[in-house]
Kinemage of the C-alpha trace (Angstrom):
@kinemage 1
@onewidth
@group {chain A} dominant
@subgroup {mainchain}
@vectorlist {calphas} color= white
{ca met a 1} P -218.782 -99.293 177.690
{ca thr a 2} L -217.064 -98.582 180.958
{ca pro a 3} L -213.686 -99.874 182.139
{ca thr a 4} L -215.365 -100.906 185.376
{ca ala a 5} L -216.976 -103.896 183.699
{ca ser a 6} L -215.673 -106.817 181.709
{ca glu a 7} L -217.248 -105.490 178.539
{ca pro a 8} L -220.518 -107.470 178.215
{ca pro a 9} L -221.918 -107.954 174.728
{ca pro a 10} L -223.306 -104.583 173.588
{ca ser a 11} L -226.977 -104.200 172.728
{ca arg a 12} L -227.723 -102.616 169.358
{ca arg a 13} L -231.369 -102.345 170.402
{ca arg a 14} L -230.192 -99.883 173.039
{ca phe a 15} L -228.174 -97.999 170.407
{ca leu a 16} L -231.172 -97.556 168.177
{ca lys a 17} L -233.311 -96.415 171.079
{ca gln a 18} L -230.580 -93.935 172.000
{ca ala a 19} L -230.278 -92.827 168.408
{ca thr a 20} L -233.977 -92.031 168.232
{ca ala a 21} L -233.707 -89.836 171.302
{ca ala a 22} L -230.588 -88.173 169.970
{ca ala a 23} L -232.212 -87.525 166.614
{ca ser a 24} L -234.821 -85.493 168.437
{ca leu a 25} L -232.120 -83.712 170.433
{ca leu a 26} L -230.137 -82.924 167.318
{ca gly a 27} L -233.126 -82.413 165.053
{ca thr a 28} L -232.503 -78.731 164.548
{ca asp a 29} L -228.896 -79.329 163.580
{ca leu a 30} L -229.701 -82.217 161.244
{ca thr a 31} L -232.531 -80.285 159.624
{ca arg a 32} L -230.204 -77.354 159.098
{ca arg a 33} L -227.749 -79.655 157.337
{ca ala a 34} L -230.466 -81.053 155.113
{ca val a 35} L -231.736 -77.689 153.932
{ca gln a 36} L -228.478 -75.746 154.030
{ca gly a 37} L -227.572 -74.010 150.794
{ca ala a 38} L -227.718 -70.694 148.989
{ca pro a 39} L -231.159 -69.325 148.085
{ca glu a 40} L -230.196 -68.975 144.454
{ca ala a 41} L -231.687 -71.696 142.261
{ca glu a 42} L -228.324 -72.654 140.790
{ca asn a 43} L -226.918 -73.411 144.258
{ca lys a 44} L -229.809 -75.472 145.632
{ca ser a 45} L -228.212 -78.731 144.540
{ca lys a 46} L -224.856 -77.796 146.073
{ca pro a 47} L -225.196 -77.496 149.856
{ca glu a 48} L -222.118 -76.394 151.723
{ca pro a 49} L -220.041 -79.399 152.794
{ca arg a 50} L -220.049 -79.983 156.538
{ca pro a 51} L -216.986 -81.102 158.497
{ca lys a 52} L -216.613 -84.861 158.783
{ca val a 53} L -217.651 -86.521 162.054
{ca ile a 54} L -215.450 -89.494 163.032
{ca asp a 55} L -216.131 -91.759 165.989
{ca cys a 56} L -212.644 -92.804 167.095
{ca his a 57} L -213.816 -95.656 169.350
{ca gly a 58} L -216.308 -98.252 168.161
{ca his a 59} L -216.757 -102.028 168.155
{ca leu a 60} L -218.203 -104.601 165.801
{ca ala a 61} L -220.197 -107.630 166.932
{ca his a 62} L -218.360 -110.900 167.521
{ca arg a 63} L -219.562 -113.530 165.096
{ca ser a 64} L -220.179 -116.090 167.804
{ca arg a 65} L -223.455 -114.218 168.250
{ca pro a 66} L -226.104 -115.269 165.725
{ca thr a 67} L -227.279 -111.673 165.378
{ca trp a 68} L -223.869 -110.224 164.517
{ca glu a 69} L -224.840 -109.094 161.018
{ca gln a 70} L -227.973 -107.299 162.192
{ca glu a 71} L -226.023 -105.714 165.042
{ca asp a 72} L -223.386 -104.312 162.712
{ca gln a 73} L -226.109 -102.944 160.439
{ca ala a 74} L -227.862 -101.394 163.434
{ca leu a 75} L -224.615 -99.685 164.433
{ca leu a 76} L -224.413 -98.001 161.026
{ca glu a 77} L -228.069 -97.014 161.187
{ca ala a 78} L -227.505 -95.411 164.589
{ca ala a 79} L -224.505 -93.549 163.187
{ca asp a 80} L -226.638 -92.297 160.307
{ca arg a 81} L -229.269 -90.952 162.674
{ca leu a 82} L -226.631 -89.181 164.742
{ca gly a 83} L -224.719 -87.659 161.837
{ca ile a 84} L -221.572 -89.792 162.293
{ca asp a 85} L -219.753 -90.267 158.993
{ca gln a 86} L -217.117 -92.833 159.935
{ca leu a 87} L -216.487 -95.214 162.833
{ca cys a 88} L -213.046 -96.509 163.808
{ca cys a 89} L -213.870 -100.031 164.987
{ca ser a 90} L -212.191 -103.073 166.448
{ca leu a 91} L -213.625 -106.507 167.036
{ca leu a 92} L -212.695 -108.051 170.395
{ca thr a 93} L -212.712 -111.631 171.577
{ca pro a 94} L -215.410 -112.362 174.192
{ca lys a 95} L -212.726 -113.743 176.533
{ca arg a 96} L -209.352 -112.146 177.100
{ca pro a 97} L -206.379 -112.419 177.031
{ca ala a 98} L -206.811 -113.474 173.424
{ca pro a 99} L -204.585 -116.139 171.844
{ca pro a 100} L -203.172 -115.392 168.381
{ca asp a 101} L -205.671 -117.443 166.397
{ca arg a 102} L -208.556 -115.614 168.067
{ca phe a 103} L -207.330 -112.034 167.594
{ca gln a 104} L -206.300 -112.871 164.027
{ca glu a 105} L -209.816 -114.165 163.413
{ca cys a 106} L -211.310 -110.957 164.811
{ca asn a 107} L -209.137 -108.878 162.516
{ca arg a 108} L -210.214 -110.885 159.466
{ca trp a 109} L -213.824 -110.209 160.393
{ca thr a 110} L -213.041 -106.509 160.810
{ca leu a 111} L -211.546 -106.455 157.329
{ca asp a 112} L -214.728 -108.038 155.998
{ca ala a 113} L -216.780 -105.280 157.672
{ca met a 114} L -214.528 -102.658 156.085
{ca lys a 115} L -215.326 -104.183 152.695
{ca arg a 116} L -219.057 -104.409 153.434
{ca phe a 117} L -219.198 -100.802 154.616
{ca pro a 118} L -216.472 -98.993 152.639
{ca glu a 119} L -215.601 -95.490 153.813
{ca arg a 120} L -217.855 -95.989 156.873
{ca ile a 121} L -215.990 -98.598 158.945
{ca leu a 122} L -212.301 -97.898 159.574
{ca gly a 123} L -210.517 -100.827 161.185
{ca tyr a 124} L -208.314 -101.081 164.262
{ca cys a 125} L -206.122 -104.177 164.456
{ca phe a 126} L -206.801 -105.846 167.829
{ca val a 127} L -203.815 -107.692 169.332
{ca asn a 128} L -202.549 -109.165 172.571
{ca pro a 129} L -198.950 -107.927 173.004
{ca gly a 130} L -198.159 -111.045 175.021
{ca his a 131} L -197.812 -112.850 171.681
{ca lys a 132} L -195.165 -110.599 170.220
{ca asn a 133} L -194.369 -112.201 166.868
{ca glu a 134} L -197.951 -112.951 165.915
{ca ala a 135} L -199.111 -109.495 167.027
{ca leu a 136} L -196.428 -107.674 165.064
{ca glu a 137} L -197.098 -109.764 161.975
{ca asp a 138} L -200.842 -109.188 162.133
{ca ile a 139} L -200.428 -105.440 162.642
{ca lys a 140} L -198.246 -105.176 159.553
{ca arg a 141} L -200.677 -107.257 157.515
{ca cys a 142} L -203.726 -105.319 158.704
{ca val a 143} L -202.268 -101.863 158.099
{ca gly a 144} L -201.187 -103.024 154.667
{ca glu a 145} L -204.820 -103.968 154.018
{ca gly a 146} L -206.094 -100.531 155.027
{ca phe a 147} L -206.516 -100.636 158.820
{ca val a 148} L -206.004 -97.239 160.430
{ca gly a 149} L -204.719 -98.147 163.897
{ca ile a 150} L -204.100 -100.650 166.671
{ca lys a 151} L -206.380 -101.603 169.548
{ca met a 152} L -205.106 -102.997 172.860
{ca tyr a 153} L -207.120 -103.934 175.897
{ca asn a 154} L -205.909 -104.482 179.475
{ca asp a 155} L -203.787 -107.599 179.141
{ca phe a 156} L -200.775 -105.574 180.333
{ca phe a 157} L -200.175 -102.104 181.711
{ca ala a 158} L -199.264 -99.654 178.953
{ca thr a 159} L -195.823 -99.283 180.555
{ca asp a 160} L -195.022 -103.011 180.565
{ca pro a 161} L -191.982 -103.718 178.332
{ca val a 162} L -194.027 -106.324 176.464
{ca val a 163} L -195.986 -103.403 174.966
{ca phe a 164} L -192.902 -101.606 173.613
{ca pro a 165} L -192.538 -103.616 170.366
{ca ile a 166} L -196.182 -102.865 169.540
{ca val a 167} L -195.582 -99.138 170.035
{ca glu a 168} L -192.462 -99.295 167.873
{ca arg a 169} L -194.401 -101.018 165.104
{ca ala a 170} L -197.117 -98.351 165.340
{ca ile a 171} L -194.486 -95.618 164.986
{ca glu a 172} L -192.973 -97.429 162.007
{ca leu a 173} L -196.358 -97.579 160.263
{ca gly a 174} L -197.553 -94.135 161.360
{ca val a 175} L -200.756 -95.376 163.014
{ca pro a 176} L -202.286 -94.620 166.428
{ca ile a 177} L -202.815 -97.007 169.331
{ca leu a 178} L -206.174 -96.924 171.098
{ca his a 179} L -205.656 -98.423 174.572
{ca his a 180} L -208.337 -99.356 177.105
{ca ala a 181} L -208.040 -97.208 180.244
{ca gly a 182} L -209.610 -95.995 183.472
{ca his a 183} L -208.602 -94.566 186.842
{ca leu a 184} L -210.624 -96.501 189.406
{ca his a 185} L -211.088 -96.123 193.147
{ca tyr a 186} L -211.150 -99.857 193.772
{ca phe a 187} L -209.473 -103.016 192.464
{ca leu a 188} L -211.118 -105.061 189.727
{ca asn a 189} L -210.279 -108.749 189.823
{ca asp a 190} L -211.014 -109.150 186.114
{ca gln a 191} L -208.951 -106.101 185.126
{ca pro a 192} L -205.787 -106.207 187.247
{ca his a 193} L -203.719 -104.429 184.593
{ca ile a 194} L -205.979 -101.563 183.591
{ca ser a 195} L -203.903 -98.543 182.551
{ca asp a 196} L -204.650 -94.936 183.452
{ca gly a 197} L -203.495 -91.512 182.318
{ca gly a 198} L -200.297 -91.831 184.326
{ca his a 199} L -199.276 -94.954 182.438
{ca phe a 200} L -199.848 -93.233 179.108
{ca ala a 201} L -197.884 -90.171 180.171
{ca glu a 202} L -194.957 -92.421 181.118
{ca leu a 203} L -195.162 -94.369 177.856
{ca ala a 204} L -195.275 -91.108 175.894
{ca arg a 205} L -192.079 -89.931 177.571
{ca arg a 206} L -190.378 -93.088 176.337
{ca tyr a 207} L -191.910 -92.819 172.846
{ca pro a 208} L -192.711 -89.137 172.156
{ca glu a 209} L -193.245 -89.872 168.461
{ca ala a 210} L -196.044 -92.381 169.158
{ca lys a 211} L -199.706 -91.502 168.651
{ca leu a 212} L -201.351 -92.797 171.821
{ca ile a 213} L -205.082 -92.584 172.512
{ca cys a 214} L -206.177 -92.948 176.129
{ca ala a 215} L -209.638 -94.477 175.921
{ca his a 216} L -212.946 -93.269 177.324
{ca ala a 217} L -212.543 -90.299 179.630
{ca cys a 218} L -216.230 -90.855 180.435
{ca gly a 219} L -215.993 -94.605 180.937
{ca gly a 220} L -216.007 -94.601 184.728
{ca gly a 221} L -213.617 -93.830 187.540
{ca asp a 222} L -212.027 -90.449 188.158
{ca trp a 223} L -212.148 -88.546 184.871
{ca glu a 224} L -210.722 -85.381 186.428
{ca trp a 225} L -207.639 -87.288 187.635
{ca thr a 226} L -207.208 -88.821 184.187
{ca ile a 227} L -207.300 -85.458 182.460
{ca lys a 228} L -204.840 -83.897 184.907
{ca ala a 229} L -202.474 -86.861 184.580
{ca leu a 230} L -202.179 -86.134 180.853
{ca arg a 231} L -201.419 -82.416 181.208
{ca his a 232} L -197.696 -82.802 180.606
{ca ala a 233} L -197.949 -85.546 177.976
{ca pro a 234} L -198.642 -83.460 174.845
{ca thr a 235} L -198.481 -86.411 172.440
{ca val a 236} L -201.260 -88.371 174.173
{ca tyr a 237} L -204.823 -87.924 172.933
{ca leu a 238} L -207.904 -88.493 175.078
{ca asp a 239} L -211.105 -89.894 173.652
{ca thr a 240} L -214.377 -88.626 175.080
{ca ser a 241} L -216.283 -91.919 174.997
{ca gly a 242} L -218.124 -93.691 177.781
{ca ser a 243} L -221.525 -93.932 179.418
{ca val a 244} L -220.842 -91.461 182.260
{ca thr a 245} L -222.843 -88.278 181.675
{ca asp a 246} L -221.282 -85.876 184.189
{ca asp a 247} L -221.478 -82.221 183.218
{ca gly a 248} L -218.328 -80.341 182.324
{ca val a 249} L -216.019 -83.201 181.300
{ca val a 250} L -215.368 -81.934 177.785
{ca glu a 251} L -215.008 -78.305 178.858
{ca phe a 252} L -212.536 -79.274 181.602
{ca ala a 253} L -210.538 -81.395 179.156
{ca val a 254} L -210.362 -78.560 176.626
{ca lys a 255} L -209.229 -76.130 179.312
{ca thr a 256} L -206.617 -78.535 180.704
{ca leu a 257} L -205.307 -80.292 177.590
{ca gly a 258} L -206.386 -78.129 174.665
{ca ala a 259} L -208.982 -78.959 172.028
{ca asp a 260} L -206.352 -80.389 169.694
{ca arg a 261} L -205.849 -83.390 172.003
{ca leu a 262} L -209.475 -84.478 172.284
{ca leu a 263} L -211.066 -87.096 170.036
{ca phe a 264} L -214.787 -87.697 169.750
{ca gly a 265} L -215.689 -91.279 170.627
{ca cys a 266} L -218.776 -93.221 171.659
{ca asp a 267} L -217.548 -96.719 172.588
{ca met a 268} L -221.132 -97.777 171.862
{ca ser a 269} L -222.743 -95.149 174.158
{ca met a 270} L -223.999 -93.428 171.050
{ca thr a 271} L -226.373 -90.747 172.280
{ca ala a 272} L -224.204 -89.811 175.252
{ca gly a 273} L -221.142 -89.653 173.014
{ca val a 274} L -222.682 -87.223 170.541
{ca gly a 275} L -224.669 -85.263 173.088
{ca arg a 276} L -221.749 -84.398 175.339
{ca ile a 277} L -219.936 -82.749 172.421
{ca arg a 278} L -222.947 -81.040 170.869
{ca gly a 279} L -224.080 -79.785 174.264
{ca ala a 280} L -220.688 -78.625 175.507
{ca asp a 281} L -220.133 -74.933 176.189
{ca leu a 282} L -217.687 -74.549 173.310
{ca asp a 283} L -217.709 -72.612 170.062
{ca ala a 284} L -218.654 -74.334 166.820
{ca ala a 285} L -215.112 -74.483 165.456
{ca thr a 286} L -213.847 -76.240 168.588
{ca lys a 287} L -216.659 -78.781 168.426
{ca glu a 288} L -215.877 -79.504 164.784
{ca gln a 289} L -212.227 -80.007 165.659
{ca ile a 290} L -213.099 -82.559 168.352
{ca leu a 291} L -215.843 -84.279 166.346
{ca gly a 292} L -213.587 -85.095 163.437
{ca gly a 293} L -210.809 -82.672 162.624
{ca asn a 294} L -208.289 -84.056 165.091
{ca met a 295} L -208.883 -87.688 164.142
{ca glu a 296} L -208.766 -86.869 160.463
{ca ala a 297} L -205.323 -85.329 160.972
{ca ile a 298} L -204.122 -88.454 162.816
{ca leu a 299} L -205.351 -90.743 160.046
{ca lys a 300} L -203.405 -88.807 157.451
{ca gly a 301} L -200.173 -89.869 159.166
{ca arg a 302} L -200.423 -93.533 158.124
{ca lys a 303} L -197.310 -94.530 156.169
{ca ser a 304} L -198.611 -97.565 154.315
């Protein structure tokens, strides 16, 4: 999904169609994984373990849609076809800003998905920082129940003081914040407070111990500006998600920020998300680091 739209309901039919195309694209790699192993008979049942692939930016279907259960299942099936082991997901309200009862409801549904798909769905707690007490309470509850991070949209700029208590709670619990972002060339009436790389760099200067994830470098707008804006903010990560398929984004980000600050994400653009990493002009170790190693290290920092 791109930050240039108001996030219309995603289509799992499109994901599956994308996944089929990607399976063909990645067929050689997937086949290699399936048959990998030593030629000796005693080792045939013990293929070498492959590095984990973690999508840092995913979404579950809102249950106001009658097809929500099938859509969530289709998301997992697409991940299977693409070789994605785990998806870090939030569940957003169709209309935002979200009142407390609505974001709390979404988080309960996310917890249910985590129980239905254990070890596959990792939950982000979605909150509106405009409701401070309820947001802080729900974050603490969610992390205590196994959520791995916090999701914020564009209700406020990332540098607005109303966001600070959320960041402080994230630091306290040792979890990352995934924040909607984009650097646009025009004003969006429905997203007047969309943050960009500059906002995250400023927030990181105030809270250098925070784990901040600037969402979808490939979501629309000026990705080169976004990457450059984060050069001197070493504690800010950039996720690679989005539907934009420009060449060279990942390579430029690695050169400018370093591979250790990039996180593989799809944000529902499944084939594009996987393909831009697999097809990047990078060595295998760097790709593995982006595809899962960096996010795995972040997740280990959770304190409760």
